[in-house]
FIKOL-679656 format. One line per 10 residues: number of its first residue (from 1); their letters; for each residue x, y, z of C-alpha. Coordinates in pm, whole numbers. Example, Ala and Ser with C-alpha at 12.3 -4.5 7.8 and 13.67 -1.06 7.14 Angstrom:
2
1> as> 1230/-450/780 ~ 1367/-106/714
END
This chain:
557
1> xxxxxxxxxx> -1077/3452/-3589 ~ -782/3411/-3353 ~ -862/3611/-3041 ~ -573/3486/-2834 ~ -464/3703/-2543 ~ -82/3690/-2530 ~ 105/3835/-2232 ~ 481/3874/-2281 ~ 706/3931/-1982 ~ 1018/4121/-2092
11> xxxxxxxxxx> 1109/4298/-2413 ~ 1447/4350/-2581 ~ 1533/4063/-2821 ~ 1312/3763/-2743 ~ 1003/3936/-2611 ~ 992/4216/-2864 ~ 1041/3981/-3160 ~ 764/3758/-3029 ~ 529/4054/-2994 ~ 594/4192/-3344
21> xxxxxxxxxx> 573/3849/-3511 ~ 250/3776/-3325 ~ 89/4086/-3465 ~ 202/4005/-3816 ~ 29/3667/-3782 ~ -294/3794/-3628 ~ -476/4128/-3629 ~ -726/3991/-3378 ~ -493/3877/-3102 ~ -462/4094/-2791
31> xxxxxxxxxx> -92/4140/-2718 ~ 43/4288/-2395 ~ 414/4333/-2328 ~ 527/4391/-1967 ~ 876/4544/-1920 ~ 1034/4612/-1584 ~ 1272/4879/-1715 ~ 1205/5214/-1881 ~ 1296/5089/-2230 ~ 1112/4802/-2401
41> xxxxxxxxxx> 1337/4738/-2700 ~ 1694/4864/-2708 ~ 2025/4754/-2857 ~ 2199/4613/-2552 ~ 2481/4486/-2774 ~ 2546/4850/-2867 ~ 2584/4977/-2511 ~ 2968/4967/-2496 ~ 2989/5163/-2823 ~ 2791/5449/-2671
51> xxxxxxxxxx> 3067/5479/-2410 ~ 3328/5477/-2687 ~ 3134/5747/-2876 ~ 3103/5530/-3181 ~ 2728/5561/-3123 ~ 2686/5934/-3060 ~ 2330/5967/-2938 ~ 2150/5763/-2673 ~ 1831/5754/-2876 ~ 2018/5563/-3147
61> xxxxxxxxxx> 2021/5268/-2904 ~ 1641/5256/-2899 ~ 1519/4994/-3144 ~ 1152/5060/-3085 ~ 961/5272/-2834 ~ 630/5190/-2662 ~ 469/5442/-2899 ~ 598/5254/-3206 ~ 468/4927/-3069 ~ 131/5092/-3000
71> xxxxxxxxxx> 93/5288/-3322 ~ 255/5048/-3568 ~ 164/4712/-3419 ~ -130/4782/-3186 ~ 59/4625/-2895 ~ -6/4733/-2538 ~ 336/4801/-2383 ~ 358/4864/-2012 ~ 702/4984/-1904 ~ 818/5025/-1541
81> xxxxxxxxxx> 594/4728/-1464 ~ 698/4401/-1303 ~ 526/4065/-1314 ~ 555/3936/-955 ~ 347/3619/-968 ~ 210/3363/-1211 ~ -108/3171/-1127 ~ -89/2873/-1364 ~ -429/2734/-1267 ~ -624/3055/-1324
91> xxxxxxxxxx> -396/3174/-1606 ~ -335/3506/-1434 ~ -24/3716/-1376 ~ 10/3973/-1099 ~ 168/4301/-1213 ~ 319/4575/-997 ~ 336/4928/-1132 ~ 684/5028/-1021 ~ 598/5400/-1033 ~ 288/5385/-813
101> xxxxxxxxxx> 342/5061/-624 ~ -7/4941/-711 ~ -69/4582/-818 ~ -328/4428/-1041 ~ -399/4103/-1224 ~ -403/4029/-1595 ~ -538/3714/-1758 ~ -368/3534/-2043 ~ -433/3261/-2296 ~ -60/3226/-2366
111> xxxxxxxxxx> 221/3354/-2148 ~ 574/3418/-2285 ~ 861/3470/-2044 ~ 1160/3669/-2171 ~ 1327/3787/-1849 ~ 1684/3776/-1982 ~ 1995/3740/-1771 ~ 2142/3966/-1503 ~ 2511/4059/-1469 ~ 2683/3870/-1190
121> xxxxxxxxxx> 2759/4080/-883 ~ 2930/3851/-633 ~ 2896/3943/-265 ~ 3239/4097/-241 ~ 3322/4353/24 ~ 3292/4704/-120 ~ 3112/4602/-441 ~ 2842/4863/-366 ~ 3094/5144/-419 ~ 2922/5409/-639
131> xxxxxxxxxx> 3196/5380/-901 ~ 3152/5001/-949 ~ 2917/4935/-1242 ~ 2764/4651/-1445 ~ 2650/4674/-1807 ~ 2299/4552/-1878 ~ 2076/4840/-1984 ~ 2061/5207/-2079 ~ 2050/5339/-1719 ~ 2368/5139/-1648
141> xxxxxxxxxx> 2551/5281/-1947 ~ 2418/5630/-1884 ~ 2583/5625/-1537 ~ 2912/5507/-1685 ~ 2892/5768/-1961 ~ 2847/6045/-1703 ~ 3193/5961/-1563 ~ 3375/5885/-1888 ~ 3222/6164/-2093 ~ 3300/6453/-1863
151> xxxxxxxxxx> 3661/6364/-1783 ~ 3600/6233/-1429 ~ 3745/5896/-1518 ~ 4106/5874/-1636 ~ 4153/5507/-1555 ~ 3927/5204/-1552 ~ 3945/4843/-1429 ~ 3738/4590/-1620 ~ 3672/4273/-1420 ~ 3620/3992/-1670
161> xxxxxxxxxx> 3786/3931/-2003 ~ 3491/3789/-2197 ~ 3287/3952/-2475 ~ 3133/4236/-2270 ~ 3454/4299/-2076 ~ 3669/4331/-2386 ~ 3412/4543/-2569 ~ 3407/4777/-2269 ~ 3788/4777/-2262 ~ 3802/4867/-2629
171> xxxxxxxxxx> 3560/5154/-2596 ~ 3710/5294/-2276 ~ 4050/5280/-2445 ~ 3902/5462/-2749 ~ 3813/5767/-2540 ~ 4159/5793/-2386 ~ 4104/5607/-2062 ~ 4385/5388/-1923 ~ 4243/5035/-1898 ~ 4329/4731/-1689
181> xxxxxxxxxx> 4159/4394/-1740 ~ 4133/4136/-1463 ~ 4051/3778/-1567 ~ 4037/3478/-1335 ~ 4132/3240/-1617 ~ 4484/3223/-1759 ~ 4374/3407/-2073 ~ 4108/3648/-2188 ~ 3820/3525/-2402 ~ 3759/3206/-2200
191> xxxxxxxxxx> 3520/3089/-2474 ~ 3826/3029/-2699 ~ 4078/2751/-2667 ~ 4386/2864/-2482 ~ 4635/2884/-2766 ~ 4398/3099/-2975 ~ 4322/3331/-2687 ~ 4694/3380/-2629 ~ 4703/3589/-2945 ~ 4437/3818/-2798
201> xxxxxxxxxx> 4645/3850/-2479 ~ 4943/3958/-2686 ~ 4738/4209/-2885 ~ 4597/4371/-2571 ~ 4945/4394/-2429 ~ 5068/4565/-2748 ~ 4787/4819/-2713 ~ 4904/4903/-2359 ~ 4614/4742/-2181 ~ 4732/4604/-1845
211> xxxxxxxxxx> 4635/4241/-1803 ~ 4597/4063/-1469 ~ 4546/3700/-1572 ~ 4483/3414/-1334 ~ 4376/3679/-1087 ~ 4066/3693/-867 ~ 3915/4006/-717 ~ 3891/3974/-338 ~ 3731/4305/-244 ~ 3693/4675/-319
221> xxxxxxxxxx> 3777/4962/-92 ~ 3734/5335/-89 ~ 4060/5507/-179 ~ 4172/5869/-200 ~ 3908/6114/-328 ~ 3642/5839/-279 ~ 3780/5649/-578 ~ 3771/5267/-575 ~ 4069/5042/-510 ~ 4051/4685/-641
231> xxxxxxxxxx> 4208/4428/-412 ~ 4326/4104/-574 ~ 4361/3772/-397 ~ 4731/3792/-474 ~ 4758/4097/-250 ~ 4797/4346/-536 ~ 4597/4668/-513 ~ 4482/4856/-825 ~ 4362/5212/-766 ~ 4126/5335/-1037
241> xxxxxxxxxx> 3855/5588/-1119 ~ 3587/5340/-1235 ~ 3528/4965/-1224 ~ 3323/4766/-1477 ~ 3202/4427/-1358 ~ 3175/4192/-1659 ~ 3231/3846/-1516 ~ 2925/3691/-1677 ~ 2550/3668/-1640 ~ 2300/3444/-1466
251> xxxxxxxxxx> 1956/3362/-1607 ~ 1667/3548/-1446 ~ 1461/3253/-1322 ~ 1311/3368/-993 ~ 962/3427/-1141 ~ 965/3096/-1325 ~ 1093/2907/-1018 ~ 827/3060/-795 ~ 562/2948/-1045 ~ 687/2590/-1028
261> xxxxxxxxxx> 841/2584/-1374 ~ 1114/2329/-1424 ~ 1474/2443/-1443 ~ 1740/2258/-1642 ~ 2075/2118/-1534 ~ 2253/2449/-1611 ~ 2008/2653/-1401 ~ 1805/2800/-1684 ~ 1436/2755/-1759 ~ 1374/2415/-1915
271> xxxxxxxxxx> 1192/2422/-2250 ~ 1119/2181/-2533 ~ 1197/2234/-2900 ~ 900/2468/-2930 ~ 1008/2678/-2629 ~ 725/2534/-2414 ~ 783/2503/-2039 ~ 631/2227/-1827 ~ 334/2454/-1757 ~ 51/2454/-2016
281> xxxxxxxxxx> 35/2769/-2229 ~ 358/2905/-2078 ~ 661/2962/-2304 ~ 1012/3097/-2234 ~ 1274/3245/-2466 ~ 1608/3423/-2462 ~ 1897/3433/-2217 ~ 1696/3270/-1938 ~ 1635/2937/-2114 ~ 1842/2628/-2169
291> xxxxxxxxxx> 1860/2497/-2524 ~ 2029/2206/-2696 ~ 2375/2247/-2835 ~ 2337/2212/-3212 ~ 2662/2032/-3280 ~ 2697/1779/-2998 ~ 2373/1813/-2800 ~ 2370/1874/-2429 ~ 2195/2162/-2255 ~ 2350/2503/-2295
301> xxxxxxxxxx> 2308/2855/-2162 ~ 2414/3083/-2444 ~ 2307/3448/-2401 ~ 2308/3571/-2759 ~ 2065/3810/-2933 ~ 2033/3604/-3252 ~ 1898/3288/-3092 ~ 1668/3495/-2868 ~ 1515/3664/-3171 ~ 1457/3334/-3348
311> xxxxxxxxxx> 1305/3182/-3034 ~ 1061/3472/-2995 ~ 958/3437/-3356 ~ 913/3061/-3316 ~ 684/3103/-3014 ~ 458/3339/-3209 ~ 435/3075/-3479 ~ 347/2807/-3223 ~ 74/3020/-3068 ~ -74/3174/-3383
321> xxxxxxxxxx> 66/2994/-3687 ~ -154/2799/-3919 ~ 107/2529/-3972 ~ 315/2338/-3719 ~ 654/2513/-3723 ~ 987/2338/-3714 ~ 1136/2308/-3365 ~ 1424/2530/-3257 ~ 1745/2379/-3391 ~ 1954/2457/-3085
331> xxxxxxxxxx> 2245/2691/-3086 ~ 2610/2655/-3174 ~ 2733/2972/-3007 ~ 2843/3164/-3317 ~ 2990/3489/-3187 ~ 3223/3775/-3276 ~ 3396/4044/-3078 ~ 3603/4347/-3164 ~ 3912/4393/-2944 ~ 4098/4720/-3011
341> xxxxxxxxxx> 4123/4661/-3386 ~ 4145/4282/-3363 ~ 3847/4059/-3443 ~ 3779/3738/-3255 ~ 3514/3497/-3382 ~ 3407/3140/-3312 ~ 3134/2888/-3388 ~ 3051/2539/-3264 ~ 3250/2331/-3022 ~ 3596/2406/-2883
351> xxxxxxxxxx> 3844/2156/-2747 ~ 3745/2284/-2407 ~ 3373/2213/-2461 ~ 3451/1874/-2621 ~ 3655/1787/-2313 ~ 3362/1873/-2087 ~ 3125/1664/-2301 ~ 3368/1372/-2286 ~ 3355/1385/-1906 ~ 2975/1360/-1935
361> xxxxxxxxxx> 3004/1048/-2153 ~ 2944/1229/-2482 ~ 3297/1216/-2623 ~ 3391/1206/-2989 ~ 3715/1130/-3174 ~ 3826/1459/-3324 ~ 4124/1624/-3493 ~ 4225/1988/-3538 ~ 4425/2183/-3788 ~ 4573/2532/-3772
371> xxxxxxxxxx> 4638/2775/-4053 ~ 4751/3136/-4078 ~ 4610/3261/-4409 ~ 4576/3620/-4526 ~ 4249/3814/-4544 ~ 4290/3876/-4919 ~ 4544/3831/-5197 ~ 4885/3933/-5065 ~ 4972/4120/-5384 ~ 4681/4357/-5314
381> xxxxxxxxxx> 4749/4630/-5052 ~ 4609/4582/-4704 ~ 4620/4205/-4668 ~ 4631/4099/-4303 ~ 4723/3762/-4160 ~ 4477/3575/-3938 ~ 4499/3260/-3728 ~ 4241/2990/-3793 ~ 4159/2671/-3605 ~ 3925/2406/-3739
391> xxxxxxxxxx> 3801/2111/-3533 ~ 3643/1810/-3705 ~ 3535/1453/-3644 ~ 3795/1191/-3734 ~ 3532/943/-3848 ~ 3373/1140/-4129 ~ 3515/1491/-4132 ~ 3202/1650/-3989 ~ 3280/2005/-3883 ~ 3258/2049/-3505
401> xxxxxxxxxx> 3384/2403/-3460 ~ 3611/2683/-3568 ~ 3790/2982/-3413 ~ 3968/3268/-3583 ~ 4163/3573/-3468 ~ 4295/3856/-3682 ~ 4277/4217/-3794 ~ 4069/4169/-4108 ~ 3831/3924/-4276 ~ 3784/3702/-3969
411> xxxxxxxxxx> 3410/3715/-3912 ~ 3304/3634/-4270 ~ 3513/3315/-4266 ~ 3355/3201/-3939 ~ 3013/3284/-4084 ~ 3081/3044/-4375 ~ 3184/2766/-4136 ~ 2884/2836/-3915 ~ 2648/2784/-4206 ~ 2834/2468/-4309
421> xxxxxxxxxx> 2782/2334/-3955 ~ 2413/2419/-3978 ~ 2390/2209/-4294 ~ 2577/1916/-4143 ~ 2881/1994/-4357 ~ 3226/1828/-4359 ~ 3575/1946/-4422 ~ 3533/1814/-4773 ~ 3253/2067/-4823 ~ 3483/2348/-4708
431> xxxxxxxxxx> 3747/2223/-4950 ~ 3496/2260/-5238 ~ 3314/2573/-5117 ~ 3269/2831/-5393 ~ 3320/3173/-5235 ~ 3354/3531/-5356 ~ 3695/3617/-5492 ~ 3856/3939/-5600 ~ 4201/4039/-5479 ~ 4076/4304/-5238
441> xxxxxxxxxx> 3831/4059/-5076 ~ 3999/3718/-5067 ~ 4214/3468/-5249 ~ 4143/3206/-5512 ~ 4195/2957/-5232 ~ 3999/3128/-4956 ~ 4107/3074/-4592 ~ 3797/2857/-4558 ~ 3905/2646/-4854 ~ 4256/2621/-4716
451> xxxxxxxxxx> 4133/2495/-4376 ~ 3915/2240/-4552 ~ 4198/2126/-4779 ~ 4440/2080/-4491 ~ 4182/1880/-4294 ~ 4082/1676/-4601 ~ 4447/1590/-4667 ~ 4471/1455/-4310 ~ 4159/1242/-4342 ~ 4268/1109/-4679
461> xxxxxxxxxx> 4608/1013/-4537 ~ 4800/1253/-4764 ~ 4932/1426/-4454 ~ 5006/1314/-4103 ~ 4992/1600/-3856 ~ 5116/1654/-3503 ~ 5079/1945/-3264 ~ 5326/2148/-3067 ~ 5200/2022/-2732 ~ 5335/1680/-2834
471> xxxxxxxxxx> 5690/1811/-2878 ~ 5814/1751/-2519 ~ 5764/1372/-2564 ~ 5906/1360/-2918 ~ 6215/1139/-2968 ~ 6277/1186/-3338 ~ 6422/1464/-3554 ~ 6261/1809/-3580 ~ 6347/2006/-3893 ~ 6280/2369/-3972
481> xxxxxxxxxx> 6239/2400/-4351 ~ 6242/2781/-4361 ~ 6524/2987/-4508 ~ 6830/3044/-4285 ~ 6735/3412/-4243 ~ 6393/3312/-4109 ~ 6543/3043/-3886 ~ 6772/3304/-3732 ~ 6470/3508/-3611 ~ 6370/3225/-3376
491> xxxxxxxxxx> 6310/2851/-3393 ~ 6156/2567/-3195 ~ 6368/2401/-2932 ~ 6583/2124/-3080 ~ 6503/2210/-3446 ~ 6761/2166/-3722 ~ 6743/2409/-4013 ~ 6703/2231/-4345 ~ 6551/2470/-4603 ~ 6290/2319/-4833
501> xxxxxxxxxx> 6487/2410/-5143 ~ 6782/2199/-5026 ~ 6585/1908/-4881 ~ 6613/1672/-5179 ~ 6992/1721/-5186 ~ 7019/1630/-4812 ~ 6800/1324/-4788 ~ 7107/1111/-4713 ~ 7154/1307/-4390 ~ 6812/1213/-4252
511> xxxxxxxxxx> 6731/900/-4051 ~ 6483/641/-4173 ~ 6462/466/-3836 ~ 6281/748/-3656 ~ 6007/1000/-3715 ~ 6087/1334/-3877 ~ 5864/1628/-3793 ~ 5875/1926/-4023 ~ 5761/2280/-3961 ~ 5789/2618/-4134
521> xxxxxxxxxx> 5628/2957/-4074 ~ 5264/2853/-4117 ~ 5284/2484/-4229 ~ 5264/2507/-4610 ~ 5629/2443/-4682 ~ 5634/2180/-4406 ~ 5360/1991/-4587 ~ 5562/2009/-4910 ~ 5858/1869/-4713 ~ 5644/1591/-4568
531> xxxxxxxxxx> 5532/1486/-4913 ~ 5892/1478/-5038 ~ 6008/1277/-4739 ~ 5714/1034/-4736 ~ 5759/953/-5105 ~ 6128/885/-5040 ~ 6059/630/-4769 ~ 6080/847/-4459 ~ 5833/851/-4170 ~ 5748/1219/-4184
541> xxxxxxxxxx> 5479/1440/-4026 ~ 5383/1808/-4041 ~ 5359/2018/-3727 ~ 5024/2195/-3775 ~ 5030/2572/-3763 ~ 5407/2618/-3801 ~ 5627/2843/-3591 ~ 5340/3092/-3547 ~ 5146/2832/-3355 ~ 5460/2732/-3168
551> xxxxxxx> 5512/3087/-3049 ~ 5148/3102/-2939 ~ 5181/2769/-2758 ~ 5510/2877/-2599 ~ 5356/3205/-2474 ~ 5061/3003/-2352 ~ 5289/2778/-2149
END
C-alpha cells in the first residue's frame, strides 16, 4: 500500500493536474493542495474572453472547485492559505490561513511546488492608480469587468504587445472600447521574428487599434475625473479610462529561494528531467521552473499551460508510479494567439532565439523559407491567404521552428510542424506528410507540404534562394516575373518587369556574367523562372517569399 503524504503548493494547471493524477494512481495516498487564492483550478487562459463576453458567466472559468476535488478525488484542498516556509530537514511546511491569520505546520513525504508566475509591475510612478490592472486571476478580471461591463470604460491602454496584451486588446475591442497598445519593441508579438510580426502590426492598424511601438512607459498620473494618463518616455501623454499591464511575468520563486532551492540561469527554479529540485522529495512544476529547450537545448522559462499540465502529471508518476517514467522532454514553445480575427502561431526556434543561442556558443547553420499559401483550395469559397516561415538546419534539413500568420487555417499547420519537431522530423518529412484534404479544409499540396517542398528543393540544390534583406548589397539584375498589371501595383526597388510567359523569348536580353534574382507575388513563378534560367546557363536565384515578403520587410525597415 502506498501511503505517501503529498503536499502540493499551488493549483491551476501544474498543481491541479498533479493532484488528480496522484489520486488516479493511488487510493491510499493522502493528498493536500494549498492555494493562496480563492480559486484552486480555473481557466486563466480564458480570462480575457470573459472581458470580451465570449465567455458569458464567471463560473464557466472554474475548471474544478474544492468541492469537486474533495468529493470526486478525495483531495484536501485548502484555499486562501499560503505556505510561508519549508523545513527541508523535518519535511514540514508552515501554512498561514489568510482569512484568520493563524499559522500551523503540515508534514509531507513529497512536496510539489506549483507557485506559477506573477505579472510584472515595474516600480513606475503612479502604477498604483486604481484603474491600472494586471491579468492573472479571477479577482483581477472581475475588477476589469466591473469597469468594461457597465460602460465606465470607453478607452483602454494595453501596455505590452505579447500574447496576453493582444488577447486583452482583442476582447476590449470586441465590446466597443477604443484600444491603444504600447510595446517597447519595434513590433508586437516579440516572440515572432520581426518580418512576421510586421503583418500583425499592419492588421492591428487596419482594425483601428492605435500602436505605440518602440515606446516605453515612464509613469502614470491622475487625470481629469480621476482617470489615468499614461506618460511615455518620448513625452507623449495618453489619457485613458483603464490601463492593462501585460509586459510579461516573473516566476514566483521567493518560497523556493528561502528554502535554499537552486535557481537556474534564467531565474526560475532549477529542476532535473523528472522535475526534482536539489532538495530531496521536493519537486517543482509550471511557470516557475526552468526546463530544457526541446529543439536546441538551453534553459528556458516558458509559461504555458500545456507543459505545466504534463509536468504535474509526470511528478505524480515519479512519486506514485510503478514504473520509472520517461523524463520531461523539454518544451519548444508551441503557442497560438487570436488577434482581432487574425491568428498568430509558432513553434520551436526563431531566428531571434537562434541568434541568442549562437552568442552562447550553441550556434547552428540554418536556412529559412517563406511561403504565402491559402488555407484551402482557392476554387472553394472562403479561402484565406496566410504567411508561413519555416526554419531548418542546413546540414540535414532538421526542422528548427515555424511561424505562421493569417485569418484561417494557421494553427493546424503549426500543430503539424510541432509534432514533426517532436519526432525529430526534417523538411523531407513535411514534403511527404499525408494530411487531410477536401477543398473546404485544405489543398492537395497542403501549406505544410509546400513549405517542406520549397525547403527540400533548396537542400537538394534544385533552387538557390536569397532573402530581401540581402537586396541592398546586390549587384546583379533583379527581375519581376509577374504580369505587367501586377507589376504596376508596386514592385521592388530596381526590379525589371519580365513576365514568366515571355521569359524564354527574352533570354538574349539577360546577362550571363552576373547573378539574376527573380521574384513574383509569393515565389512560385519565380522558382519556375529560376529553373528556366538555370537550365539555360544563367546564374539565377529565387527571392524567397516574393513581393509579399518584400512589402513586409519594407514596412519592417
